[in-house]
mmCIF file of the N, C-alpha and C atoms, coordinates in Angstrom:
data_MODEL
# 
_entry.id   MODEL 
# 
loop_
_atom_site.group_PDB 
_atom_site.id 
_atom_site.type_symbol 
_atom_site.label_atom_id 
_atom_site.label_alt_id 
_atom_site.label_comp_id 
_atom_site.label_asym_id 
_atom_site.label_entity_id 
_atom_site.label_seq_id 
_atom_site.pdbx_PDB_ins_code 
_atom_site.Cartn_x 
_atom_site.Cartn_y 
_atom_site.Cartn_z 
_atom_site.occupancy 
_atom_site.B_iso_or_equiv 
_atom_site.pdbx_formal_charge 
_atom_site.auth_seq_id 
_atom_site.auth_comp_id 
_atom_site.auth_asym_id 
_atom_site.auth_atom_id 
_atom_site.pdbx_PDB_model_num 
ATOM 1   N N  . MET A 1 1  ? 23.374 -47.031 84.185 1.00 0.00 ? 1  MET A N  1 
ATOM 2   C CA . MET A 1 1  ? 22.899 -45.255 85.242 1.00 0.00 ? 1  MET A CA 1 
ATOM 3   C C  . MET A 1 1  ? 23.129 -45.672 86.391 1.00 0.00 ? 1  MET A C  1 
ATOM 4   N N  . GLY A 1 2  ? 24.103 -45.194 87.289 1.00 0.00 ? 2  GLY A N  1 
ATOM 5   C CA . GLY A 1 2  ? 24.051 -44.661 88.472 1.00 0.00 ? 2  GLY A CA 1 
ATOM 6   C C  . GLY A 1 2  ? 23.038 -45.208 89.278 1.00 0.00 ? 2  GLY A C  1 
ATOM 7   N N  . PHE A 1 3  ? 24.093 -45.011 90.921 1.00 0.00 ? 3  PHE A N  1 
ATOM 8   C CA . PHE A 1 3  ? 22.953 -45.369 91.781 1.00 0.00 ? 3  PHE A CA 1 
ATOM 9   C C  . PHE A 1 3  ? 22.578 -43.896 91.685 1.00 0.00 ? 3  PHE A C  1 
ATOM 10  N N  . PHE A 1 4  ? 23.137 -43.498 92.257 1.00 0.00 ? 4  PHE A N  1 
ATOM 11  C CA . PHE A 1 4  ? 22.861 -42.062 92.415 1.00 0.00 ? 4  PHE A CA 1 
ATOM 12  C C  . PHE A 1 4  ? 21.838 -40.873 91.355 1.00 0.00 ? 4  PHE A C  1 
ATOM 13  N N  . ARG A 1 5  ? 22.468 -40.962 89.854 1.00 0.00 ? 5  ARG A N  1 
ATOM 14  C CA . ARG A 1 5  ? 21.801 -40.026 89.198 1.00 0.00 ? 5  ARG A CA 1 
ATOM 15  C C  . ARG A 1 5  ? 19.415 -40.946 89.179 1.00 0.00 ? 5  ARG A C  1 
ATOM 16  N N  . ASP A 1 6  ? 20.295 -42.026 89.607 1.00 0.00 ? 6  ASP A N  1 
ATOM 17  C CA . ASP A 1 6  ? 18.071 -42.626 89.833 1.00 0.00 ? 6  ASP A CA 1 
ATOM 18  C C  . ASP A 1 6  ? 17.859 -42.121 91.135 1.00 0.00 ? 6  ASP A C  1 
ATOM 19  N N  . GLN A 1 7  ? 18.724 -42.168 92.170 1.00 0.00 ? 7  GLN A N  1 
ATOM 20  C CA . GLN A 1 7  ? 17.876 -41.383 92.425 1.00 0.00 ? 7  GLN A CA 1 
ATOM 21  C C  . GLN A 1 7  ? 17.685 -40.056 92.662 1.00 0.00 ? 7  GLN A C  1 
ATOM 22  N N  . GLU A 1 8  ? 18.835 -39.151 92.445 1.00 0.00 ? 8  GLU A N  1 
ATOM 23  C CA . GLU A 1 8  ? 18.714 -38.020 91.728 1.00 0.00 ? 8  GLU A CA 1 
ATOM 24  C C  . GLU A 1 8  ? 16.787 -37.966 90.814 1.00 0.00 ? 8  GLU A C  1 
ATOM 25  N N  . GLU A 1 9  ? 16.766 -38.603 89.580 1.00 0.00 ? 9  GLU A N  1 
ATOM 26  C CA . GLU A 1 9  ? 15.974 -39.101 88.576 1.00 0.00 ? 9  GLU A CA 1 
ATOM 27  C C  . GLU A 1 9  ? 14.631 -39.235 89.577 1.00 0.00 ? 9  GLU A C  1 
ATOM 28  N N  . GLN A 1 10 ? 14.637 -39.957 90.308 1.00 0.00 ? 10 GLN A N  1 
ATOM 29  C CA . GLN A 1 10 ? 13.111 -40.390 90.964 1.00 0.00 ? 10 GLN A CA 1 
ATOM 30  C C  . GLN A 1 10 ? 13.010 -38.730 92.156 1.00 0.00 ? 10 GLN A C  1 
ATOM 31  N N  . LEU A 1 11 ? 13.623 -38.801 93.250 1.00 0.00 ? 11 LEU A N  1 
ATOM 32  C CA . LEU A 1 11 ? 13.523 -37.255 93.552 1.00 0.00 ? 11 LEU A CA 1 
ATOM 33  C C  . LEU A 1 11 ? 12.962 -36.222 92.421 1.00 0.00 ? 11 LEU A C  1 
ATOM 34  N N  . ALA A 1 12 ? 13.215 -35.978 91.573 1.00 0.00 ? 12 ALA A N  1 
ATOM 35  C CA . ALA A 1 12 ? 12.871 -35.514 90.586 1.00 0.00 ? 12 ALA A CA 1 
ATOM 36  C C  . ALA A 1 12 ? 11.528 -35.509 90.334 1.00 0.00 ? 12 ALA A C  1 
ATOM 37  N N  . MET A 1 13 ? 11.208 -36.264 89.981 1.00 0.00 ? 13 MET A N  1 
ATOM 38  C CA . MET A 1 13 ? 9.718  -36.465 89.912 1.00 0.00 ? 13 MET A CA 1 
ATOM 39  C C  . MET A 1 13 ? 9.048  -36.942 90.645 1.00 0.00 ? 13 MET A C  1 
ATOM 40  N N  . ARG A 1 14 ? 9.125  -37.195 91.619 1.00 0.00 ? 14 ARG A N  1 
ATOM 41  C CA . ARG A 1 14 ? 8.074  -36.284 93.134 1.00 0.00 ? 14 ARG A CA 1 
ATOM 42  C C  . ARG A 1 14 ? 8.509  -35.211 93.037 1.00 0.00 ? 14 ARG A C  1 
ATOM 43  N N  . LEU A 1 15 ? 9.647  -34.413 93.158 1.00 0.00 ? 15 LEU A N  1 
ATOM 44  C CA . LEU A 1 15 ? 9.632  -32.427 92.993 1.00 0.00 ? 15 LEU A CA 1 
ATOM 45  C C  . LEU A 1 15 ? 8.186  -32.682 91.475 1.00 0.00 ? 15 LEU A C  1 
ATOM 46  N N  . LEU A 1 16 ? 8.099  -32.961 90.741 1.00 0.00 ? 16 LEU A N  1 
ATOM 47  C CA . LEU A 1 16 ? 7.306  -32.615 89.438 1.00 0.00 ? 16 LEU A CA 1 
ATOM 48  C C  . LEU A 1 16 ? 6.312  -32.824 89.534 1.00 0.00 ? 16 LEU A C  1 
ATOM 49  N N  . ALA A 1 17 ? 5.725  -33.567 90.280 1.00 0.00 ? 17 ALA A N  1 
ATOM 50  C CA . ALA A 1 17 ? 4.035  -34.577 90.589 1.00 0.00 ? 17 ALA A CA 1 
ATOM 51  C C  . ALA A 1 17 ? 3.759  -33.774 91.775 1.00 0.00 ? 17 ALA A C  1 
ATOM 52  N N  . TRP A 1 18 ? 4.356  -33.247 92.153 1.00 0.00 ? 18 TRP A N  1 
ATOM 53  C CA . TRP A 1 18 ? 3.710  -32.660 93.848 1.00 0.00 ? 18 TRP A CA 1 
ATOM 54  C C  . TRP A 1 18 ? 4.140  -31.081 92.748 1.00 0.00 ? 18 TRP A C  1 
ATOM 55  N N  . GLN A 1 19 ? 5.000  -30.530 92.173 1.00 0.00 ? 19 GLN A N  1 
ATOM 56  C CA . GLN A 1 19 ? 3.527  -29.400 91.533 1.00 0.00 ? 19 GLN A CA 1 
ATOM 57  C C  . GLN A 1 19 ? 3.635  -29.798 90.461 1.00 0.00 ? 19 GLN A C  1 
ATOM 58  N N  . TYR A 1 20 ? 2.374  -30.203 90.304 1.00 0.00 ? 20 TYR A N  1 
ATOM 59  C CA . TYR A 1 20 ? 1.385  -30.189 90.084 1.00 0.00 ? 20 TYR A CA 1 
ATOM 60  C C  . TYR A 1 20 ? 0.363  -30.568 90.224 1.00 0.00 ? 20 TYR A C  1 
ATOM 61  N N  . ARG A 1 21 ? 0.210  -31.305 91.554 1.00 0.00 ? 21 ARG A N  1 
ATOM 62  C CA . ARG A 1 21 ? -0.690 -31.240 91.873 1.00 0.00 ? 21 ARG A CA 1 
ATOM 63  C C  . ARG A 1 21 ? -1.353 -29.685 93.238 1.00 0.00 ? 21 ARG A C  1 
ATOM 64  N N  . LYS A 1 22 ? 0.792  -29.798 93.478 1.00 0.00 ? 22 LYS A N  1 
ATOM 65  C CA . LYS A 1 22 ? 0.211  -27.821 93.735 1.00 0.00 ? 22 LYS A CA 1 
ATOM 66  C C  . LYS A 1 22 ? -0.047 -26.293 93.038 1.00 0.00 ? 22 LYS A C  1 
ATOM 67  N N  . LYS A 1 23 ? -0.061 -26.585 91.988 1.00 0.00 ? 23 LYS A N  1 
ATOM 68  C CA . LYS A 1 23 ? -0.676 -25.439 90.887 1.00 0.00 ? 23 LYS A CA 1 
ATOM 69  C C  . LYS A 1 23 ? -1.589 -26.538 90.840 1.00 0.00 ? 23 LYS A C  1 
ATOM 70  N N  . GLY A 1 24 ? -2.663 -27.167 90.773 1.00 0.00 ? 24 GLY A N  1 
ATOM 71  C CA . GLY A 1 24 ? -3.578 -27.545 90.261 1.00 0.00 ? 24 GLY A CA 1 
ATOM 72  C C  . GLY A 1 24 ? -3.747 -28.221 88.909 1.00 0.00 ? 24 GLY A C  1 
ATOM 73  N N  . PHE A 1 25 ? -2.805 -28.571 88.546 1.00 0.00 ? 25 PHE A N  1 
ATOM 74  C CA . PHE A 1 25 ? -1.746 -29.010 86.632 1.00 0.00 ? 25 PHE A CA 1 
ATOM 75  C C  . PHE A 1 25 ? -3.092 -30.900 86.989 1.00 0.00 ? 25 PHE A C  1 
ATOM 76  N N  . PRO A 1 26 ? -3.130 -30.489 85.437 1.00 0.00 ? 26 PRO A N  1 
ATOM 77  C CA . PRO A 1 26 ? -3.525 -32.284 86.114 1.00 0.00 ? 26 PRO A CA 1 
ATOM 78  C C  . PRO A 1 26 ? -1.616 -33.167 86.176 1.00 0.00 ? 26 PRO A C  1 
ATOM 79  N N  . LEU A 1 27 ? -1.899 -33.971 85.972 1.00 0.00 ? 27 LEU A N  1 
ATOM 80  C CA . LEU A 1 27 ? -0.367 -35.054 85.903 1.00 0.00 ? 27 LEU A CA 1 
ATOM 81  C C  . LEU A 1 27 ? -0.501 -35.724 84.757 1.00 0.00 ? 27 LEU A C  1 
ATOM 82  N N  . PRO A 1 28 ? 0.466  -35.039 84.362 1.00 0.00 ? 28 PRO A N  1 
ATOM 83  C CA . PRO A 1 28 ? 0.906  -35.841 82.831 1.00 0.00 ? 28 PRO A CA 1 
ATOM 84  C C  . PRO A 1 28 ? 0.997  -37.283 82.652 1.00 0.00 ? 28 PRO A C  1 
ATOM 85  N N  . PRO A 1 29 ? 1.356  -38.295 81.386 1.00 0.00 ? 29 PRO A N  1 
ATOM 86  C CA . PRO A 1 29 ? 1.791  -39.600 82.032 1.00 0.00 ? 29 PRO A CA 1 
ATOM 87  C C  . PRO A 1 29 ? 2.945  -40.105 82.051 1.00 0.00 ? 29 PRO A C  1 
ATOM 88  N N  . ALA A 1 30 ? 3.380  -40.743 83.056 1.00 0.00 ? 30 ALA A N  1 
ATOM 89  C CA . ALA A 1 30 ? 4.328  -41.585 84.210 1.00 0.00 ? 30 ALA A CA 1 
ATOM 90  C C  . ALA A 1 30 ? 5.682  -41.132 83.018 1.00 0.00 ? 30 ALA A C  1 
ATOM 91  N N  . ALA A 1 31 ? 5.559  -41.820 81.458 1.00 0.00 ? 31 ALA A N  1 
ATOM 92  C CA . ALA A 1 31 ? 6.888  -41.616 80.929 1.00 0.00 ? 31 ALA A CA 1 
ATOM 93  C C  . ALA A 1 31 ? 7.134  -40.114 80.817 1.00 0.00 ? 31 ALA A C  1 
ATOM 94  N N  . GLN A 1 32 ? 6.181  -39.542 80.566 1.00 0.00 ? 32 GLN A N  1 
ATOM 95  C CA . GLN A 1 32 ? 6.320  -37.627 80.628 1.00 0.00 ? 32 GLN A CA 1 
ATOM 96  C C  . GLN A 1 32 ? 7.362  -37.031 81.683 1.00 0.00 ? 32 GLN A C  1 
ATOM 97  N N  . ILE A 1 33 ? 6.542  -37.497 83.112 1.00 0.00 ? 33 ILE A N  1 
ATOM 98  C CA . ILE A 1 33 ? 7.580  -37.370 84.018 1.00 0.00 ? 33 ILE A CA 1 
ATOM 99  C C  . ILE A 1 33 ? 8.700  -36.984 84.059 1.00 0.00 ? 33 ILE A C  1 
ATOM 100 N N  . ARG A 1 34 ? 9.176  -39.185 84.029 1.00 0.00 ? 34 ARG A N  1 
ATOM 101 C CA . ARG A 1 34 ? 10.377 -39.056 83.594 1.00 0.00 ? 34 ARG A CA 1 
ATOM 102 C C  . ARG A 1 34 ? 11.297 -38.988 82.680 1.00 0.00 ? 34 ARG A C  1 
ATOM 103 N N  . ASP A 1 35 ? 11.276 -38.526 81.019 1.00 0.00 ? 35 ASP A N  1 
ATOM 104 C CA . ASP A 1 35 ? 11.115 -36.797 80.925 1.00 0.00 ? 35 ASP A CA 1 
ATOM 105 C C  . ASP A 1 35 ? 11.750 -35.572 81.259 1.00 0.00 ? 35 ASP A C  1 
ATOM 106 N N  . GLN A 1 36 ? 11.043 -34.558 81.368 1.00 0.00 ? 36 GLN A N  1 
ATOM 107 C CA . GLN A 1 36 ? 11.267 -33.971 81.899 1.00 0.00 ? 36 GLN A CA 1 
ATOM 108 C C  . GLN A 1 36 ? 12.100 -34.141 83.265 1.00 0.00 ? 36 GLN A C  1 
ATOM 109 N N  . ALA A 1 37 ? 12.105 -35.472 84.171 1.00 0.00 ? 37 ALA A N  1 
ATOM 110 C CA . ALA A 1 37 ? 13.476 -35.409 85.259 1.00 0.00 ? 37 ALA A CA 1 
ATOM 111 C C  . ALA A 1 37 ? 13.919 -35.523 85.322 1.00 0.00 ? 37 ALA A C  1 
ATOM 112 N N  . ARG A 1 38 ? 14.365 -36.428 83.986 1.00 0.00 ? 38 ARG A N  1 
ATOM 113 C CA . ARG A 1 38 ? 16.282 -36.424 83.580 1.00 0.00 ? 38 ARG A CA 1 
ATOM 114 C C  . ARG A 1 38 ? 15.522 -35.508 83.051 1.00 0.00 ? 38 ARG A C  1 
ATOM 115 N N  . ARG A 1 39 ? 15.736 -34.220 82.315 1.00 0.00 ? 39 ARG A N  1 
ATOM 116 C CA . ARG A 1 39 ? 15.739 -33.456 81.963 1.00 0.00 ? 39 ARG A CA 1 
ATOM 117 C C  . ARG A 1 39 ? 16.586 -32.869 83.108 1.00 0.00 ? 39 ARG A C  1 
ATOM 118 N N  . VAL A 1 40 ? 15.707 -32.049 83.553 1.00 0.00 ? 40 VAL A N  1 
ATOM 119 C CA . VAL A 1 40 ? 16.212 -31.801 85.115 1.00 0.00 ? 40 VAL A CA 1 
ATOM 120 C C  . VAL A 1 40 ? 17.534 -32.120 85.400 1.00 0.00 ? 40 VAL A C  1 
ATOM 121 N N  . VAL A 1 41 ? 17.598 -33.431 85.646 1.00 0.00 ? 41 VAL A N  1 
ATOM 122 C CA . VAL A 1 41 ? 18.689 -33.755 87.050 1.00 0.00 ? 41 VAL A CA 1 
ATOM 123 C C  . VAL A 1 41 ? 19.540 -33.184 85.678 1.00 0.00 ? 41 VAL A C  1 
ATOM 124 N N  . ASP A 1 42 ? 19.737 -33.048 84.681 1.00 0.00 ? 42 ASP A N  1 
ATOM 125 C CA . ASP A 1 42 ? 20.714 -33.319 83.109 1.00 0.00 ? 42 ASP A CA 1 
ATOM 126 C C  . ASP A 1 42 ? 20.793 -31.753 83.868 1.00 0.00 ? 42 ASP A C  1 
ATOM 127 N N  . GLN A 1 43 ? 20.795 -30.534 83.740 1.00 0.00 ? 43 GLN A N  1 
ATOM 128 C CA . GLN A 1 43 ? 20.342 -28.530 83.759 1.00 0.00 ? 43 GLN A CA 1 
ATOM 129 C C  . GLN A 1 43 ? 20.641 -28.591 85.255 1.00 0.00 ? 43 GLN A C  1 
ATOM 130 N N  . ALA A 1 44 ? 20.701 -29.901 85.949 1.00 0.00 ? 44 ALA A N  1 
ATOM 131 C CA . ALA A 1 44 ? 21.124 -29.911 87.280 1.00 0.00 ? 44 ALA A CA 1 
ATOM 132 C C  . ALA A 1 44 ? 22.228 -29.385 87.322 1.00 0.00 ? 44 ALA A C  1 
ATOM 133 N N  . HIS A 1 45 ? 23.134 -30.918 86.193 1.00 0.00 ? 45 HIS A N  1 
ATOM 134 C CA . HIS A 1 45 ? 24.091 -30.554 87.151 1.00 0.00 ? 45 HIS A CA 1 
ATOM 135 C C  . HIS A 1 45 ? 25.270 -30.178 85.951 1.00 0.00 ? 45 HIS A C  1 
ATOM 136 N N  . GLU A 1 46 ? 24.989 -29.455 84.890 1.00 0.00 ? 46 GLU A N  1 
ATOM 137 C CA . GLU A 1 46 ? 25.386 -28.536 84.193 1.00 0.00 ? 46 GLU A CA 1 
ATOM 138 C C  . GLU A 1 46 ? 25.596 -27.394 85.466 1.00 0.00 ? 46 GLU A C  1 
ATOM 139 N N  . ILE A 1 47 ? 24.335 -26.641 85.245 1.00 0.00 ? 47 ILE A N  1 
ATOM 140 C CA . ILE A 1 47 ? 24.083 -25.134 86.568 1.00 0.00 ? 47 ILE A CA 1 
ATOM 141 C C  . ILE A 1 47 ? 25.929 -26.019 87.765 1.00 0.00 ? 47 ILE A C  1 
ATOM 142 N N  . ALA A 1 48 ? 25.467 -27.673 88.236 1.00 0.00 ? 48 ALA A N  1 
ATOM 143 C CA . ALA A 1 48 ? 26.311 -27.801 89.323 1.00 0.00 ? 48 ALA A CA 1 
ATOM 144 C C  . ALA A 1 48 ? 28.078 -27.412 88.870 1.00 0.00 ? 48 ALA A C  1 
ATOM 145 N N  . LYS A 1 49 ? 28.249 -28.133 87.498 1.00 0.00 ? 49 LYS A N  1 
ATOM 146 C CA . LYS A 1 49 ? 29.901 -27.834 87.917 1.00 0.00 ? 49 LYS A CA 1 
ATOM 147 C C  . LYS A 1 49 ? 30.117 -26.547 86.882 1.00 0.00 ? 49 LYS A C  1 
ATOM 148 N N  . THR A 1 50 ? 28.934 -25.410 86.689 1.00 0.00 ? 50 THR A N  1 
ATOM 149 C CA . THR A 1 50 ? 29.852 -24.467 86.217 1.00 0.00 ? 50 THR A CA 1 
ATOM 150 C C  . THR A 1 50 ? 29.466 -23.594 87.255 1.00 0.00 ? 50 THR A C  1 
ATOM 151 N N  . ARG A 1 51 ? 28.611 -23.876 88.431 1.00 0.00 ? 51 ARG A N  1 
ATOM 152 C CA . ARG A 1 51 ? 28.491 -22.834 90.030 1.00 0.00 ? 51 ARG A CA 1 
ATOM 153 C C  . ARG A 1 51 ? 28.924 -23.300 91.008 1.00 0.00 ? 51 ARG A C  1 
ATOM 154 N N  . SER A 1 52 ? 29.059 -24.724 90.760 1.00 0.00 ? 52 SER A N  1 
ATOM 155 C CA . SER A 1 52 ? 29.333 -25.214 92.425 1.00 0.00 ? 52 SER A CA 1 
ATOM 156 C C  . SER A 1 52 ? 27.794 -25.408 93.462 1.00 0.00 ? 52 SER A C  1 
ATOM 157 N N  . ARG A 1 53 ? 27.117 -25.402 92.886 1.00 0.00 ? 53 ARG A N  1 
ATOM 158 C CA . ARG A 1 53 ? 25.928 -25.532 93.371 1.00 0.00 ? 53 ARG A CA 1 
ATOM 159 C C  . ARG A 1 53 ? 25.877 -27.011 93.605 1.00 0.00 ? 53 ARG A C  1 
ATOM 160 N N  . ASN A 1 54 ? 24.796 -27.392 95.244 1.00 0.00 ? 54 ASN A N  1 
ATOM 161 C CA . ASN A 1 54 ? 24.452 -28.685 95.465 1.00 0.00 ? 54 ASN A CA 1 
ATOM 162 C C  . ASN A 1 54 ? 23.457 -28.531 94.413 1.00 0.00 ? 54 ASN A C  1 
ATOM 163 N N  . VAL A 1 55 ? 23.457 -30.470 93.831 1.00 0.00 ? 55 VAL A N  1 
ATOM 164 C CA . VAL A 1 55 ? 22.702 -30.782 93.455 1.00 0.00 ? 55 VAL A CA 1 
ATOM 165 C C  . VAL A 1 55 ? 22.005 -30.007 93.299 1.00 0.00 ? 55 VAL A C  1 
ATOM 166 N N  . LEU A 1 56 ? 21.008 -31.404 94.512 1.00 0.00 ? 56 LEU A N  1 
ATOM 167 C CA . LEU A 1 56 ? 19.573 -31.587 94.570 1.00 0.00 ? 56 LEU A CA 1 
ATOM 168 C C  . LEU A 1 56 ? 18.926 -29.387 94.956 1.00 0.00 ? 56 LEU A C  1 
ATOM 169 N N  . SER A 1 57 ? 19.495 -29.277 95.185 1.00 0.00 ? 57 SER A N  1 
ATOM 170 C CA . SER A 1 57 ? 18.856 -27.478 95.393 1.00 0.00 ? 57 SER A CA 1 
ATOM 171 C C  . SER A 1 57 ? 18.580 -27.055 94.363 1.00 0.00 ? 57 SER A C  1 
ATOM 172 N N  . ILE A 1 58 ? 19.497 -26.885 93.115 1.00 0.00 ? 58 ILE A N  1 
ATOM 173 C CA . ILE A 1 58 ? 18.722 -26.981 91.596 1.00 0.00 ? 58 ILE A CA 1 
ATOM 174 C C  . ILE A 1 58 ? 17.903 -27.856 90.878 1.00 0.00 ? 58 ILE A C  1 
ATOM 175 N N  . ILE A 1 59 ? 17.601 -29.208 91.795 1.00 0.00 ? 59 ILE A N  1 
ATOM 176 C CA . ILE A 1 59 ? 16.446 -30.479 91.139 1.00 0.00 ? 59 ILE A CA 1 
ATOM 177 C C  . ILE A 1 59 ? 15.071 -28.895 91.264 1.00 0.00 ? 59 ILE A C  1 
ATOM 178 N N  . LYS A 1 60 ? 15.218 -29.516 92.968 1.00 0.00 ? 60 LYS A N  1 
ATOM 179 C CA . LYS A 1 60 ? 14.226 -28.729 93.452 1.00 0.00 ? 60 LYS A CA 1 
ATOM 180 C C  . LYS A 1 60 ? 13.638 -27.361 92.635 1.00 0.00 ? 60 LYS A C  1 
ATOM 181 N N  . GLU A 1 61 ? 14.592 -25.768 92.079 1.00 0.00 ? 61 GLU A N  1 
ATOM 182 C CA . GLU A 1 61 ? 14.146 -25.033 91.729 1.00 0.00 ? 61 GLU A CA 1 
ATOM 183 C C  . GLU A 1 61 ? 14.120 -25.003 90.549 1.00 0.00 ? 61 GLU A C  1 
ATOM 184 N N  . LEU A 1 62 ? 14.342 -25.928 90.046 1.00 0.00 ? 62 LEU A N  1 
ATOM 185 C CA . LEU A 1 62 ? 14.119 -26.520 88.315 1.00 0.00 ? 62 LEU A CA 1 
ATOM 186 C C  . LEU A 1 62 ? 12.932 -26.848 87.777 1.00 0.00 ? 62 LEU A C  1 
ATOM 187 N N  . ALA A 1 63 ? 12.386 -27.602 89.309 1.00 0.00 ? 63 ALA A N  1 
ATOM 188 C CA . ALA A 1 63 ? 11.026 -28.590 88.414 1.00 0.00 ? 63 ALA A CA 1 
ATOM 189 C C  . ALA A 1 63 ? 10.440 -27.739 89.188 1.00 0.00 ? 63 ALA A C  1 
ATOM 190 N N  . GLY A 1 64 ? 10.348 -26.208 90.339 1.00 0.00 ? 64 GLY A N  1 
ATOM 191 C CA . GLY A 1 64 ? 9.486  -25.745 90.596 1.00 0.00 ? 64 GLY A CA 1 
ATOM 192 C C  . GLY A 1 64 ? 8.655  -25.117 89.498 1.00 0.00 ? 64 GLY A C  1 
ATOM 193 N N  . ASP A 1 65 ? 9.986  -24.407 88.782 1.00 0.00 ? 65 ASP A N  1 
ATOM 194 C CA . ASP A 1 65 ? 9.516  -23.326 86.961 1.00 0.00 ? 65 ASP A CA 1 
ATOM 195 C C  . ASP A 1 65 ? 9.602  -24.305 86.150 1.00 0.00 ? 65 ASP A C  1 
ATOM 196 N N  . LEU A 1 66 ? 10.217 -25.927 85.578 1.00 0.00 ? 66 LEU A N  1 
ATOM 197 C CA . LEU A 1 66 ? 10.403 -26.132 84.711 1.00 0.00 ? 66 LEU A CA 1 
ATOM 198 C C  . LEU A 1 66 ? 7.567  -26.217 85.441 1.00 0.00 ? 66 LEU A C  1 
ATOM 199 N N  . VAL A 1 67 ? 7.203  -26.563 85.676 1.00 0.00 ? 67 VAL A N  1 
ATOM 200 C CA . VAL A 1 67 ? 6.213  -26.357 86.548 1.00 0.00 ? 67 VAL A CA 1 
ATOM 201 C C  . VAL A 1 67 ? 5.090  -25.181 86.216 1.00 0.00 ? 67 VAL A C  1 
ATOM 202 N N  . GLY A 1 68 ? 6.277  -24.677 87.050 1.00 0.00 ? 68 GLY A N  1 
ATOM 203 C CA . GLY A 1 68 ? 5.323  -23.186 87.008 1.00 0.00 ? 68 GLY A CA 1 
ATOM 204 C C  . GLY A 1 68 ? 5.430  -22.662 85.465 1.00 0.00 ? 68 GLY A C  1 
ATOM 205 N N  . LYS A 1 69 ? 6.042  -22.771 84.052 1.00 0.00 ? 69 LYS A N  1 
ATOM 206 C CA . LYS A 1 69 ? 5.823  -21.928 83.003 1.00 0.00 ? 69 LYS A CA 1 
ATOM 207 C C  . LYS A 1 69 ? 5.021  -23.011 82.263 1.00 0.00 ? 69 LYS A C  1 
ATOM 208 N N  . GLY A 1 70 ? 4.071  -23.832 82.977 1.00 0.00 ? 70 GLY A N  1 
ATOM 209 C CA . GLY A 1 70 ? 2.612  -24.403 82.171 1.00 0.00 ? 70 GLY A CA 1 
ATOM 210 C C  . GLY A 1 70 ? 3.208  -25.258 81.437 1.00 0.00 ? 70 GLY A C  1 
ATOM 211 N N  . LYS A 1 71 ? 4.058  -25.911 82.457 1.00 0.00 ? 71 LYS A N  1 
ATOM 212 C CA . LYS A 1 71 ? 4.590  -28.049 81.432 1.00 0.00 ? 71 LYS A CA 1 
ATOM 213 C C  . LYS A 1 71 ? 4.999  -28.049 79.964 1.00 0.00 ? 71 LYS A C  1 
ATOM 214 N N  . SER A 1 72 ? 6.099  -26.955 80.058 1.00 0.00 ? 72 SER A N  1 
ATOM 215 C CA . SER A 1 72 ? 6.813  -26.621 79.105 1.00 0.00 ? 72 SER A CA 1 
ATOM 216 C C  . SER A 1 72 ? 7.468  -28.007 78.005 1.00 0.00 ? 72 SER A C  1 
# 
């Protein structure tokens, strides 16, 4: 895994954890957050390819949406 990809996943993990705390949900195990972060980053890259948007802003949106939907 590349340096930037790893940094994106770390950011997504922090954003997910923050969203869980902000919405009052219990924090899931670290492995589950890591898996969610990987999916968020994958989705963000796919969206960025098709829509020419910034990956980091997409990660922020997806992390908020994922937690807002009840931890899917």
